[in-house]
Backbone as a ProteinNet text record, in pm:
[ID]
protein_1_A
[PRIMARY]
MAGGFRRGNRQRLPKLEGRGELQELEREGPFKEWLGMPDLYRYFLVVEGEKYSYQTEDAELPVAVGDRVVFRYKETKGGNWIDRNSLGKAIDPSEYQ
[TERTIARY]
9607.7	9619.6	9494.6	9514.8	9402.2	9315	9187.2	9094.9	9122	9116.1	9135.7	9281.3	9373.9	9515.4	9556.5	9619.6	9665.2	9815.6	9880	10024.4	10052.4	10153.8	10188.8	10093.1	10111.2	10027.3	9948.9	9901.1	9825.9	9683.3	9632.8	9493.9	9403.9	9295.4	9198	9115.2	9090.4	9006.5	8863	8797.2	8657.5	8568.3	8460.2	8364.1	8291.7	8265.9	8189.6	8041.8	7960.8	7817	7742.5	7648.1	7564.1	7420.1	7349.3	7206.5	7139.5	7012.6	6936.6	6821.8	6759.5	6644.7	6692.5	6639.8	6672.6	6597.5	6672.7	6611.3	6596.9	6693.8	6687.5	6735.7	6684.4	6723.3	6717.7	6828.8	6835.3	6902.3	6848.6	6900.8	6960.5	7071.4	7133.9	7147.5	7130.3	7155.7	7035.6	7039.9	7136.6	7266.7	7375.1	7505.3	7546.2	7608.2	7667.5	7817.7	7877.4	8022	8096.2	8054.3	8111.7	8010.9	8036.3	7944.4	7921.3	7795.9	7761.4	7736.5	7770.4	7746.4	7606.7	7535.5	7401.9	7409.2	7298.2	7292.1	7317.9	7392	7419.4	7348.8	7294.4	7230.5	7311.7	7331.2	7402	7301	7299.5	7207.2	7286.2	7229.5	7287.4	7187.4	7230	7142	7192.3	7099	7132.9	7066.9	7150.6	7103	7154.5	7062.4	7097.9	7196.4	7176.3	7258.9	7389.6	7426.5	7549.2	7516.7	7605	7583.9	7656.9	7588.8	7644.7	7613.1	7695.6	7671.4	7655.1	7572.9	7544.9	7527.1	7589.2	7579.9	7527	7426.1	7364.8	7301.5	7264.8	7196	7045.4	6995.9	6851.5	6801.4	6693.2	6635	6559.4	6515.5	6444.5	6512.9	6519.8	6579.3	6471.2	6510.9	6412.5	6376.3	6428.7	6400.9	6341.8	6272.7	6212.3	6244.2	6225.5	6249.5	6159.7	6217.1	6142.9	6167	6219.7	6249.3	6373.6	6378.9	6502.8	6586.1	6710.2	6795	6921	6984.3	7110.8	7196.7	7328.7	7418.7	7563.3	7650.6	7794.9	7851.1	7956.4	8013.8	8162.9	8229.4	8370.2	8391	8485.5	8517.3	8627.1	8604	8702.5	8723.6	8819.6	8842.3	8720.7	8647.4	8529.1	8402.9	8412.1	8295.1	8274	8157.6	8121.9	8046.2	8097.8	8034.2	7975.3	7846.8	7776.8	7815.1	7847.1	7883.8	7766.5	7798.6	7698.8	7617.4	7488.5	7394.7	7392.5	7433.1	7428.1	7319.8	7254.2	7153	7018.1	6956.7	6826.1	6754.4	6630.1	6552	6597.1	6609	6642	6513.1	6520.2	6404	6415.8	6315.5	6310.7	6233.1	6297.1	6229.1	6100.6	6094.2	5973.9	5854.9	5879.2	5770.4	5742.2	5823.1	5813.5	5717.3	5589.3	5489.2	5378.4
7589.1	7520.3	7543.1	7550.8	7572.1	7447.1	7468	7355.4	7271	7140.5	7051.9	7017.7	7080.6	7053.6	6929.3	6835	6712.5	6701.6	6670.6	6649.5	6509.4	6498.1	6368.2	6328.7	6209.3	6163.9	6039.1	6038.7	5923	5926.1	5808.5	5798.7	5803.3	5876.3	5882.8	5755	5702.5	5583.7	5619.7	5539.6	5570.8	5553.4	5630.2	5619.2	5485.5	5424.9	5301.6	5336.9	5259.3	5285.6	5168.7	5200.7	5098.6	5119.3	5010.4	5019.7	4892.3	4903.7	4788.5	4831.8	4735.5	4763.4	4798.7	4908.2	4951	4861.2	4785	4688.3	4739.3	4818.7	4874	5017	5096.7	5236.5	5274.8	5328.4	5368.7	5505.5	5593.5	5730	5752.3	5825.6	5869.5	6020.3	6084.6	6228.1	6302.9	6431.5	6517.8	6534.3	6557.4	6582.9	6725.6	6791.3	6924	6903.9	6920	6901.5	7021	7143	7261.9	7375.3	7479.1	7591.9	7655.9	7680.9	7745.3	7647.7	7521.7	7421.9	7364.3	7339.1	7281.1	7139.8	7095.1	6960.2	6856.7	6753.4	6645.1	6519.5	6445.5	6317.1	6209	6098.2	5984	5873	5821.9	5715	5588.3	5476.4	5345.8	5272.2	5235.8	5173.5	5033.5	4945.3	4812.3	4801	4786.6	4775.3	4643.4	4555.5	4424.1	4349.9	4361.5	4288.9	4357	4466.3	4540.2	4659.1	4688.2	4801.3	4924.9	5039.8	5167.2	5272.7	5377.8	5491.4	5615.9	5708.8	5832	5943.4	6058.5	6171	6293	6358	6472.9	6565.4	6684.9	6780.3	6758.4	6674.6	6652.2	6555	6594.8	6508.1	6390.9	6405.6	6298.8	6273	6147.6	6111	6104.5	6125.3	6118	5975.2	5877.2	5736.4	5669.3	5558.1	5482.2	5334.2	5257.5	5113.8	5053	4970.5	4909	4976.7	5100.5	5171.6	5112.8	5123.3	5090.2	5217.2	5209.1	5326.8	5311.8	5426.3	5431.3	5539	5516.8	5611	5581.9	5680.3	5663.1	5645.5	5566.4	5546.4	5518.9	5525.3	5488.6	5391.9	5302.2	5203.9	5260.8	5259.7	5306.2	5197.9	5221.7	5126.5	5117	5227.3	5232	5180.3	5131.6	5081.3	5154.7	5136.6	5201.4	5330.6	5444.9	5575.3	5625.1	5656.3	5710.4	5856.8	5897.6	6036.9	6129.6	6247.9	6349.4	6383	6393.6	6430.8	6332.9	6208.1	6113.7	6007.6	6006.9	5905.1	5946.8	5856.4	5887	5761	5777.4	5664.8	5630.9	5501.7	5456.5	5454.8	5507	5510.9	5396.4	5311.2	5201.1	5249.2	5252.8	5305.5	5229.6	5100.7	5025.6	5065	5120	5161.8	5310.8	5383.6	5529.2	5571.4	5574.9	5619.7	5690.8
-4668.7	-4794.9	-4879.4	-5005.9	-5096.7	-5103.8	-5121.6	-5130.8	-5254.8	-5239.2	-5352.2	-5379.9	-5309.1	-5331.2	-5253.4	-5320.3	-5253.1	-5266.1	-5155.7	-5158.3	-5211	-5292.6	-5347.3	-5457.5	-5504.7	-5615.1	-5574.6	-5451	-5402.5	-5454.1	-5482.7	-5525.5	-5403.1	-5411.2	-5302.8	-5302.1	-5182.8	-5171.8	-5207.6	-5289	-5322.5	-5200.1	-5196.2	-5086.9	-5098.2	-4984.3	-4981.7	-4980.3	-5048.4	-5052.7	-4990.9	-4905.5	-4845.1	-4886.8	-4898.7	-4928	-4880.4	-4847.5	-4801.7	-4713.7	-4648.5	-4562.4	-4422.4	-4368.7	-4232.9	-4135.4	-4054.7	-3965.1	-3823.2	-3775.9	-3639.9	-3641.6	-3548.4	-3536.4	-3389.2	-3338.5	-3198.3	-3190.4	-3104.2	-3092.2	-2953.8	-2949.2	-2824.9	-2830	-2716.5	-2713.9	-2664.4	-2666.5	-2734.8	-2654.8	-2728	-2669.6	-2701.2	-2605.6	-2627.9	-2632.8	-2751	-2764.3	-2703.6	-2736.8	-2675.6	-2684.9	-2607.7	-2597.5	-2734.1	-2766.2	-2891.9	-3005.8	-2985.7	-3089.6	-3072.6	-3182.2	-3168.2	-3109.5	-3054.3	-2997.6	-3107.8	-3071.4	-3164.8	-3118.5	-3213	-3184.4	-3253.4	-3184.6	-3240.2	-3264.5	-3385.5	-3422.6	-3450.2	-3410.4	-3439.3	-3526.6	-3647.4	-3745.2	-3778.8	-3807.7	-3859.5	-3995.8	-4099.7	-4237.1	-4292.8	-4328.8	-4383.9	-4292.8	-4161.8	-4066	-4028	-4095.6	-4065.2	-3976.1	-3878.7	-3787.4	-3837.8	-3827.9	-3870.5	-3764.5	-3759.2	-3670.8	-3757	-3708.3	-3782	-3680.8	-3705.7	-3612.9	-3687.1	-3629.4	-3694.7	-3590.9	-3634.1	-3546.1	-3545.4	-3635.8	-3648.1	-3542.1	-3474.3	-3371.6	-3433.7	-3557.9	-3628.5	-3762.2	-3800.1	-3928.4	-4036.9	-4163.6	-4272.5	-4311	-4238.5	-4268.5	-4145.1	-4167.3	-4058	-4077	-3971.5	-3978.6	-4086.4	-4171.7	-4281.8	-4415.4	-4414.8	-4539.7	-4605	-4739	-4809.6	-4812.3	-4761.7	-4747.7	-4832	-4858.4	-4930.1	-4863.5	-4858.3	-4790.1	-4829.2	-4800.6	-4812.7	-4672.3	-4658.7	-4526	-4535.6	-4419.3	-4412.7	-4297.8	-4317.9	-4215.6	-4125.8	-3994.1	-3898	-3793.6	-3703.7	-3595.3	-3504.7	-3492.1	-3406.9	-3473.5	-3596.2	-3667	-3798.1	-3856	-3982.6	-3953.1	-4004.5	-3982.7	-4113.2	-4109.2	-4226.3	-4242.1	-4366.1	-4393.7	-4367.5	-4321.3	-4290.8	-4416	-4400.9	-4508.3	-4625.4	-4605.3	-4716.5	-4697.5	-4583.3	-4554.2	-4612.9	-4689.4	-4746.8	-4791.4	-4832.4	-4882.3	-5023.7	-5051	-5186.1	-5268.7	-5388.9	-5476.6	-5576.4	-5578.4	-5673.2	-5795.1	-5912.1	-6032.2	-6066.6	-6033.7	-6069.8	-5983.4	-5865.4	-5775.7	-5785.5	-5862.1	-5868.9	-5978	-5947.9	-6045.3	-5972.8
[MASK]
+++++++++++++++++++++++++++++++++++++++++++++++++++++++++++++++++++++++++++++++++++++++++++++++++

């Protein structure tokens, strides 16, 4: 199927956005899903009291406990999963000088 083609006329659900102070950070891994795939690390984050999961190939995240973070996520039966490459530090314009 061609990229961007959608069957039917259903509206796409908008991405959910999370932001707040990172309170806890825990790493699991590395995991090998299959031969030839890079190691995957699973992170469990607590932001403003809500739990989120994040999976990436990076052994270290660009954020630390105490940072204000922003990200996109989706709600699943297994919990809230942060979208790949969407986790980053939130920039406050009043502090950006």
